N, C-alpha and C positions, 0 to 999 in steps of 0.2 A: 295548714300550714304546710309550707313548702321545706324540705330540707336544706340544711346552711351547712358548711361544715364545722367541723367539731375540733379545736387546736387542744392540744395536751400543753399548757402554760408552761414557761421557761423556770424549772426551778433548781437553786443552787444545793448540792447533795441529795438531790429526789431523781431529775431524768437524765440519768445514765445512758449509754445506750439501749442494754439491755431493758429498761423502765419505759424507752418510747417504742421499744418494738415489741413488747407486751401491751402498751397499749393502744398500738395499731390494730393487731389483735382483738382489743377488746371493744373497738367502734372509733376509737378516734383518724382521723383523716389527716390531720398533719400534725405534727408534732416543732421543737425546736429544742436545741438543745440546753445544756446548763450553760446559765451567763458566767461568759469569761471572759478575764482582763485584760483587755489588748495589753495593757504592757509586760506581762510574762508572754503571752504569744509574737511580742515585740523580740523576749531576752529569749526566744528557742526554750522556754519554759517546757519540757517535758510533760509534768504536771499538766500545765494546763491545753498544750495541744491533746493531750488524751481526753478531758472531755468535750473534743470535739471529733473523735474516732465516731463515721458511720457505717453503714451497710447497705447495700445493695437492696432489700426490703424499706428501708426507708426513704422515702419517697414524697416528697421533695428532700431534700437536706438542706435542713437550716440550721446554722451554727449563728447563735447570738452574744456579740460581744456587748462592752461597756469601757469606756475610760473617762477620761476628764483632758487626756490632751490630742488635740488635734492630729498631730503628727502620726500617733501612734495609732488613732482609731485608723484613719486612713493608709498606714502601712499593714494593718491586719486585714481589713478589707481587700486593697487590691492581692493581699498572699491570698485570704481564703476564695475570692472569686473563680481561681481555676478549676476548685474542686464544689464548691455550693450550686446551688439551686437559686438560690437570694441569701443574703445577707439579710441578718434583723439587727439593730439598734437599740440598746436598752436605755432610757431615760423613765423607767418605772421604777426601779429598783430602791426602797428606803431605807435596805438597811445603812446606819449609822455610819458603819468603817469604808462604806462607797460613797456615800454622800460629804465625807468628809474633806473628800477628795477631787470632787465638785465635779460628779461622775454621779449616774443615773439616776434619780428626780431631783437631784439638787439641781440642774441643769436646767431646768422646766421654770427655775427662778432667775436665769441669764438666757432670755429666748434667741438676743443676736449669737449670742455662743456658740446656740445648739444648732440652729440652721445652717449657721457657716462650718461648723460640722458634718452633718450632714452633706451638705454641697458638694465638702470637699471627698466624703466616703463614695459619694453617688459620680461623680466624677472619675473615680479611681477605679471603680465595679465594674467589669463587664457583664454581671447579673444583678437582677433588680434589685433595690433596698428597700427593706419596710420598718417603720422603727413600733416601739414600745414603749408607752406614756401613763401618766397618772393625769387627772385633771388639774395639777397645778400641785403648789408646796406647800400651799394651807396660811400661806404668809401673805394677804392681799387678795385679790383677785383671781379666780384660775385663768390661767394660761394658756391649758392644751387647745381650746378651737382656737385662740386665735395662731398659734405654732401652726396646727395641722394645716392652717389653710396657706401660711406660707408653705410648708413643708410637700405640700401636694405642686405649688408651681414650681417646685426644685425638683418634681421628680419623682416622689417616692412613692412606691406598687400599694402598698397597703400600711394601715395604721391600726394597731391595737390599745386599745383603751380600758385602765383598768380604772373603776369608778370610785376611787377614793383618791383623795392627795395625800402627799409626801405624810403630811404631821399624821394624820389618823394610822399611817399605816395600813392594818388590819381589823380595826374597830369599828364600830359605827354601821351602817348600814350606804350601800354599792349605790351611786347615783345613777340610775340609767337612764333618769329623763334628760340629763344632761349629755351623757351618750348621743341617744335621739337628737339632740338635737344639731350634735357633731355631725351624723350621721346625715342629716338634713342640708347643712353646710358642704357638705365633701361631694366630690363625686367619685374618687377610690373609696374604694371599698374601706371601710371601719370594720371589725371585729371587735364584741363586747366582751369584758373579763371582769367579773365580780361578783358573787354569791351564787352563782349557779352552781346547784349539787344535785339537781333530780329534773324529771319530764315535766313536773308543774313548774320551777322555776324557770327551767330553760324557754317554756312557753310564756310566761309571762314576761322575761326580759327580751324575749325576740318579737312581742305584743308592742311593749313601750318604746324598745331601740328601734328595730327595722333594721337589725345590724346584719352585715354579710356574713357573720358566722361569731361563732359563743367560742369563747376560752377558757378552759377550766383548769385550775391549781389545784389548791388546798383539797379539793372535794375529791383528786383522783388520786391524792397521796393514801397510801394502803387499800384502794378502791376504785383500780382500772375498770371497772367494771362500768364506772357511772355513764360511759359515752356509752355502749349497747342498752343499759336501762334507759336513756335518754332517748336514743332510735326507737328502741320498740313502745317506750312510751307514748313516743306524738306519733307513733304508726308510720315511720321512715325505715325500718330495718324487719326486716319479717324469716330473716333464717335464722336457725335455732342456735344458739348461744354454746359456746367449744364445751361448756360446764355444764349442759341439759342434762348428761345422763348422771353427772354428782347430785343434782340436786332431786331426781326421781325420790319419791316415797320418804322427802326428808320433811319435818315440819318446818314453817315459814320462819321461827325463831333458827332452825339449823343451817337455813339455807346460803345465811350471810358467810356460814363458816366455814361451807363447803367450798362457796366463791371464791374466798380468800384462799382455801388448799389451792382449789387449780391455779388461782393467778399466782401464790407464793412459788409452787412446783415451777409453772413456766418462768418464770424470772429463774429462777435459779439453775435453771436449763441455761437459757440461753443468759446467763450471767458466765455461765462455765463454759461456753461457745465462747463466748468474746474475750471474756478474759482471763480463762484459765487457773492461775494460782494469784489474779491479782482481780478474783472475785470478790474480793473482801472488801473492794474499797468502799462501796456502799450497801453492803450487804446489812450490819447490824443496823445503820437509820430503815431497809425495810424490814428488816425482821420484825422489830417496833412498831411499825406504821400495818402491818398486815394482821398484829394479834388485837393491836385498838380496838375498843368498842364491846370486845367478847366479855363472857364472865371468867374471869380468872385473870383477867388482861396485866391488871396493877403487879400482881406476884410476878407473872411473867416478863413483865419487861427490868425489874429488877434483876432476873434471872439471867434475863440479855444482856443487860449492862455489864455482869463480872463474866460471860461466857468471853473468851478471848478466839478459839477456832473457829473456822469455817465451817470445820464438816459439822461442830458440834450443835454450831448456831442452825443451821439448815436442818440439821436432824430434831433440835426441842423445840423449833417452831411449826416444821412438819408433822411430829407426835400431836403439841398442842392441839392445831388445826383439828386434825386429826380426831381425834378426842372431841372437841366441842361440834363438832358432825355429828359423833357417831351418838351422843348422848340425846340428841333433839331427833332421834328418828320417831317415828311414826306408828306408836303399836297397834296394829291390826285385831 
C-alpha cells in the first residue's frame, strides 16, 4: 500500500503548538491548529490569536476557524491569509455550545448557508481553503456528499470527512464506506477521519475508502507516537524512532511508559520554548493524557487535579512515568 499523509486532527484544548510540533517529530505529516472562533479573532481577542501561533518547523501552517456569522468568517479568513499556508473551515465540530450558535456541524443542516460562507471565504483568501465536515446532522439524509460536490465547484482545495454524524458525536462506528463513496465522487483530495488508532485500522480504512490521507484525533491524545507506529507497521518508515534507546531492554509492558516518558519530556521542552511562563495553559490536560492507561493512572489523575504549579506538575508526571518504566525492566 502506497504511503499517504497522516494528519493530526484539530482538537480544542489538545493541539496547541508544542503538541503539534511533538506530533511532527512523532511522524505526523500535517498538523492543524486548535479550532478557533472567528468571533474572538475578529474582536482581536488575545487568547484566541494565541491559539493560532506557529513556528517555522510547522509546515504547512494550517489554522482552523469556525463560526456561524459569514462576515466574521470572511474577515478572519482575510486576516489569516497573509500568514497561513492553508486555511481550514470547521463544519464538523459536534459540541453543543458550538452548534447552538449555528456553527460547526450544525451548518450541515443548512447547505446553502454553508456553501455561501465557504464561497465568500475563498474569495477573501490569498491561500487555499479546505474544509472539515461530518457525514450530516443525523436528522434526515446525510448531506456531506452533496455539499462536498458543491464545495468542489466553488474551489475548495481539500475536504476532511469524519465518518459520523453530528447526532452520533463520538459514539458508534465511523462509516468508512460512505467516505469511500465521497472519494469516488470527488476529484479533490478526501481525507478520512474516525476510528484509526493503529497500523491495522489505518490499512483497513485506506482499503475501504481509498482516501488521499488519514486524519487522527483521539488516538493521538497522550500517544502522539501513533503516527510513527502506523508508518512502521505499514512499512512506510524505516528510520529508528527518537525513543529507540529508551525502550531498549524493557519488556513489552513497559515500552508504552518509556515512549510516553520521551513524548512527555519533549512536550514540556517545547512548551517551555514556545510559551515560557504561559506553558501551563494546556499542561494539566496533557499531563493526565500521558499517564492514562498505565498502572496507577487513576490515583495519579486525582493527584494531578490537585496540583497547581507547572513545575510540580511536570515533576510528578515525569517521576510517575520513570517509575512505570523502571518497574517493567526485563530481568536477565
